[in-house]
C-alpha positions in Angstrom: 8.4 41.0 -42.5 10.0 37.8 -41.3 11.6 37.4 -37.9 14.9 35.5 -37.9 15.2 32.9 -35.0 17.7 33.8 -32.3 21.1 32.3 -32.9 22.1 30.8 -29.5 25.7 31.6 -30.2 24.8 35.3 -30.3 22.4 35.3 -27.3 23.3 36.6 -23.9 23.4 34.4 -20.9 20.0 35.8 -19.7 18.5 35.2 -23.1 19.7 31.6 -23.1 18.2 31.2 -19.6 14.9 32.5 -20.9 14.9 30.2 -23.9 15.7 27.2 -21.6 12.8 28.3 -19.4 10.5 28.5 -22.4 11.4 24.9 -23.4 10.9 23.7 -19.9 7.5 25.4 -19.6 6.5 23.9 -22.9 7.2 20.4 -21.6 5.5 21.1 -18.3 2.4 22.4 -20.1 2.3 19.3 -22.2 2.5 17.1 -19.1 -0.3 19.1 -17.4 -2.5 18.8 -20.4 -2.0 15.0 -20.5 -2.7 14.8 -16.8 -5.9 16.8 -17.1 -7.1 14.6 -20.0 -6.3 11.5 -18.0 -8.2 12.9 -15.0 -11.2 14.0 -17.1 -11.7 10.6 -18.6 -11.5 8.6 -15.4 -14.9 6.9 -14.8 -16.7 8.1 -11.7 -16.5 4.7 -10.0 -12.7 4.8 -10.4 -12.1 8.3 -8.9 -10.3 8.5 -5.6 -12.1 10.7 -3.0 -10.3 13.6 -1.4 -9.8 11.9 1.9 -8.3 8.8 0.4 -6.1 10.9 -1.9 -4.8 12.9 1.1 -4.1 9.7 3.1 -2.4 8.1 0.1 -0.2 11.2 -0.4 0.8 11.2 3.3 1.6 7.5 3.2 3.8 8.0 0.1 5.6 10.9 1.7 6.1 9.0 5.0 7.4 6.0 3.1 9.9 8.0 1.0 11.0 9.9 4.1 11.6 6.7 6.0 13.7 5.3 3.2 15.5 8.6 2.7 16.4 8.9 6.4 18.3 5.6 6.5 20.1 5.9 3.2 21.1 9.6 3.5 22.5 9.2 7.1 24.5 6.1 6.4 25.9 7.4 3.1 26.9 10.7 4.7 28.7 8.8 7.5 30.5 6.6 4.9 31.6 9.7 3.0 32.9 11.4 6.1 34.9 8.3 7.1 36.4 8.2 3.5 37.8 11.7 3.6 34.9 13.4 1.8 33.5 15.8 4.4 32.3 18.4 1.9 30.5 15.7 0.0 28.9 14.4 3.2 27.8 17.9 4.1 26.3 18.4 0.7 24.4 15.1 0.9 23.0 16.0 4.4 21.9 19.4 3.3 20.2 18.2 0.0 16.5 18.7 -0.2 13.8 16.1 0.4 13.6 13.7 -2.6 9.9 13.1 -2.5 8.9 15.5 -5.3 11.6 14.3 -7.6 10.7 10.6 -7.0 7.0 11.4 -7.5 7.7 13.2 -10.8 9.7 10.2 -12.0 6.5 8.2 -12.1 7.6 5.6 -9.5 4.2 5.5 -7.8 2.5 5.0 -11.1 3.7 1.4 -11.2 0.6 -0.7 -10.7 2.1 -3.1 -8.1 3.6 -0.4 -5.8 0.6 2.0 -6.2 -1.8 -0.9 -5.7 -0.1 -2.0 -2.5 -0.1 1.5 -0.9 -3.6 2.3 -2.1 -5.0 -1.0 -0.7 -3.2 -0.3 2.6 -4.8 3.2 2.8 -8.2 1.9 2.0 -7.9 -1.0 4.5 -6.7 1.4 7.2 -9.6 3.8 6.7 -12.1 1.0 6.8 -10.6 -0.5 9.9 -10.6 2.8 11.8 -14.2 3.4 10.9 -15.6 0.0 11.8 -18.1 0.0 14.6 -16.9 -1.5 17.8 -18.9 -4.7 18.4 -17.4 -5.9 21.6 -20.0 -6.6 24.3 -20.7 -3.7 26.6 -18.9 -4.0 29.9 -16.8 -6.9 28.7 -13.3 -7.1 30.2 -12.2 -9.9 27.9 -9.1 -9.1 25.8 -9.4 -8.3 22.2 -8.9 -11.0 19.6 -5.1 -10.6 19.0 -4.4 -9.9 22.6 -6.2 -13.1 23.5 -4.3 -15.1 20.9 -1.1 -13.7 22.3 -1.9 -15.5 25.6 -2.7 -18.8 23.9 -1.2 -22.0 25.3 -0.1 -22.9 21.7 3.3 -21.2 21.5 3.1 -20.9 17.7 -0.2 -19.0 17.9 1.1 -16.8 20.7 4.3 -15.9 18.9 2.4 -15.1 15.7 0.0 -12.9 17.6 2.8 -11.0 19.3 4.5 -10.5 16.0 1.3 -9.1 14.5 0.9 -6.7 17.4 4.5 -5.5 16.8 3.8 -5.1 13.1 0.6 -3.2 13.8 2.5 -0.8 16.1 5.1 -0.1 13.3 2.4 0.4 10.7 0.5 2.8 12.9 3.4 5.2 13.1 3.9 5.2 9.3 0.2 5.7 8.6 0.3 8.8 10.9 2.9 10.4 8.7 6.0 9.7 10.9 9.0 8.4 9.0 9.5 5.3 11.0 10.2 1.7 9.9 9.1 1.0 6.3 7.4 -2.4 6.3 7.2 -3.1 2.6 8.1 -6.4 1.1 11.7 -6.5 -0.2 11.0 -5.8 -4.0 8.9 -2.7 -3.2 11.4 -1.4 -0.6 14.3 -1.9 -2.9 12.7 -0.1 -5.8 11.9 3.0 -3.7 15.4 2.9 -2.1 17.1 3.0 -5.5 14.8 5.8 -6.7 15.6 7.8 -3.5 19.3 7.3 -4.0 19.1 8.5 -7.6 17.2 11.6 -6.5 19.8 12.3 -3.7 22.6 11.9 -6.3 21.0 14.7 -8.4 20.6 17.0 -5.4 23.9 16.5 -3.5 26.0 18.6 -5.9 28.9 16.1 -6.1 30.5 17.6 -9.2 33.7 15.6 -10.1 33.3 13.6 -6.9 30.3 11.8 -8.2 31.9 8.3 -8.2 32.5 8.6 -4.4 28.9 9.6 -3.9 27.6 6.7 -6.1 29.7 4.2 -4.1 28.4 5.5 -0.8 24.7 5.6 -1.9 24.8 2.1 -3.5 26.3 0.6 -0.3 23.7 2.4 1.8 20.8 1.1 -0.3 22.1 -2.5 -0.2 22.4 -2.2 3.6 18.9 -0.8 3.9 17.4 -3.5 1.7 19.2 -6.3 3.5 18.1 -5.0 6.9 14.5 -5.0 5.6 14.4 -8.8 6.0 14.3 -8.3 9.8 10.9 -6.5 9.6 7.7 -8.4 8.9 5.0 -6.4 7.1 1.6 -6.4 8.9 -0.1 -8.3 6.1 2.5 -11.1 6.3 2.3 -11.2 10.1 -1.5 -11.5 9.8 -1.2 -14.4 7.4 1.2 -16.1 9.7 -1.2 -15.8 12.5 -4.1 -17.1 10.4 -1.9 -20.1 9.4 -1.0 -20.7 13.1 -4.7 -20.6 14.1 -5.6 -22.8 11.1 -9.4 -22.1 11.2 -11.5 -25.2 10.5 -15.0 -25.3 9.1 -17.4 -24.1 11.9 -14.6 -22.0 13.5 -14.4 -19.6 10.6 -17.6 -17.6 11.1 -16.8 -17.0 14.8 -13.3 -15.9 14.0 -14.4 -13.5 11.2 -17.1 -12.0 13.5 -14.5 -11.4 16.2 -11.9 -9.9 13.8 -14.5 -7.5 12.4 -15.7 -6.7 15.9 -12.2 -5.8 17.0 -11.5 -3.7 13.9 -8.8 -6.1 12.8 -9.6 -5.9 9.1 -6.2 -7.1 8.0 -6.6 -10.3 10.2 -10.2 -10.7 8.9 -8.7 -10.7 5.4 -6.0 -13.1 6.3 -8.5 -15.6 7.9 -10.6 -15.5 4.7 -7.5 -15.9 2.6 -6.3 -18.9 4.6 -9.7 -20.6 4.8 -10.4 -20.1 1.1 -7.0 -20.8 -0.3 -6.9 -17.4 -2.1 -4.0 -15.0 -2.0 -4.1 -12.3 0.7 -3.9 -9.5 -2.0 -6.8 -11.1 -3.9 -9.0 -11.2 -0.8 -8.0 -7.7 0.2 -9.2 -6.4 -3.2 -12.6 -7.9 -2.4 -12.8 -6.4 1.1 -12.1 -2.8 -0.1 -14.4 -3.1 -3.1 -17.6 -1.1 -2.1 -19.7 -3.4 -4.3 -19.1 -6.4 -2.0 -20.6 -9.0 -4.3 -17.4 -11.0 -4.7 -16.7 -11.0 -0.9 -20.1 -12.4 -0.2 -19.6 -15.2 -2.6 -16.2 -16.0 -1.1 -17.9 -16.2 2.3 -20.6 -18.5 1.0 -17.8 -20.7 -0.4 -16.7 -21.0 3.2 -20.3 -21.8 4.2 -20.5 -18.7 6.4 -24.0 -18.4 7.9 -26.5 -15.6 7.3 -26.1 -13.9 10.6 -22.3 -13.6 10.2 -22.5 -12.3 6.7 -25.1 -9.7 7.8 -22.9 -8.6 10.7 -19.9 -8.2 8.4 -22.0 -6.4 5.7 -23.6 -3.9 8.0 -20.3 -3.2 9.8 -18.5 -2.4 6.4 -21.5 -0.3 5.4 -21.3 1.7 8.6 -17.6 2.2 8.1 -18.0 3.3 4.5 -21.3 5.1 3.8 -20.8 4.9 0.0 -21.7 1.2 0.3 -25.4 0.5 -0.4 -26.6 -0.8 2.9 -30.2 -1.0 1.7 -29.2 -2.9 -1.4 -27.2 -5.3 0.8 -30.2 -5.9 3.0 -32.3 -6.6 -0.1 -29.5 -8.8 -1.5 -28.9 -11.1 1.5 -31.6 -13.6 0.5 -29.9 -14.0 -2.9 -26.5 -14.3 -1.2 -27.7 -17.1 1.0 -29.3 -18.9 -2.0 -25.8 -19.4 -3.4 -24.6 -22.8 -2.3 -21.0 -23.3 -1.1 -20.4 -25.6 -4.0 -21.7 -23.1 -6.6 -19.7 -20.3 -4.9 -16.5 -22.4 -5.2 -17.0 -23.0 -8.9 -17.6 -19.3 -9.5 -14.5 -18.3 -7.6 -12.2 -20.9 -9.2 -10.6 -18.4 -11.6 -9.5 -16.2 -8.7 -7.4 -19.1 -7.3 -5.3 -19.2 -10.5 -1.9 -17.6 -10.8 -2.1 -13.9 -10.3 -0.6 -13.0 -13.7 -2.8 -15.5 -15.5 -5.9 -14.1 -13.8 -4.8 -10.5 -14.6 -4.4 -11.5 -18.3 -7.9 -13.0 -18.3 -9.4 -9.8 -16.9 -7.4 -7.6 -19.3 -8.7 -9.7 -22.3 -12.2 -9.6 -21.0 -12.2 -5.9 -20.4 -10.9 -5.3 -24.0 -13.6 -7.4 -25.6 
């Protein structure tokens, strides 16, 4: 006996609701299956550990919450001032947009995900670095010392870095404070948040008024972003101001690592080597470490300094092979600065060009 399909025109409201739910469940099931397949096929060396995943989730939530707070409040005030009190009330009472933004796939974009992931990894490493300041020393830490430098450019750059570090700390702890992303990343998140708020505000036929208020609020938030300097940029500005020369580099790197200033360590390496900050940061957070040692050899960093850096990173992240590093250090020192510079030449190319080279190589 055949069963005739239900004619939606003859179905009750509850039946239609059930059919809609079935269709939605079908799509959700398909998404879960694809996600499970993607997760299953991820190589072991590419998996994110639970602690990093939790920190990354908290960072994403804090970032979206920080963007949301500014946009929602300003847009609601605009609506209230324009004779739309009910619309303003609906916007203020709308739920948090994080889940909707997350489902949209925004954080799957390589550039944005890569930035937040690298920040989380750097923060975790920096927090775990062993303190290597001499016992009983009353000397100020590196950045505090530079903030007191007679060179006003250096002092101003150090003070700016301390301010950027203070802002970053509040965000990394999950508090929706200032969002210190570069303008393109901040703008992208802001527009996604605005779109999610648009869906949840229940504007009905007043949607045009809501669109105008949200768009104006996003533009205001993005323009104001130019007043905030991300920690990474502040660190690079300090490295440029200090302008490390030759023999000064090892001592500065040792001091930065000893103070737990991993972002500044990365900036000094980037400035001295001529590589982009993001490129060097990728080497610093790579547990293998081989590329970082070759960069340091290109800067003619001595054995004792490389050993100090290697053991500090291994203590901060036990997954690093400290015994393998100890066995490898003779080979590292056999690499001449000239040979290291030749090996690293492709990394100094345009970022997109280098990424294309890597993609072609991995597909071969």
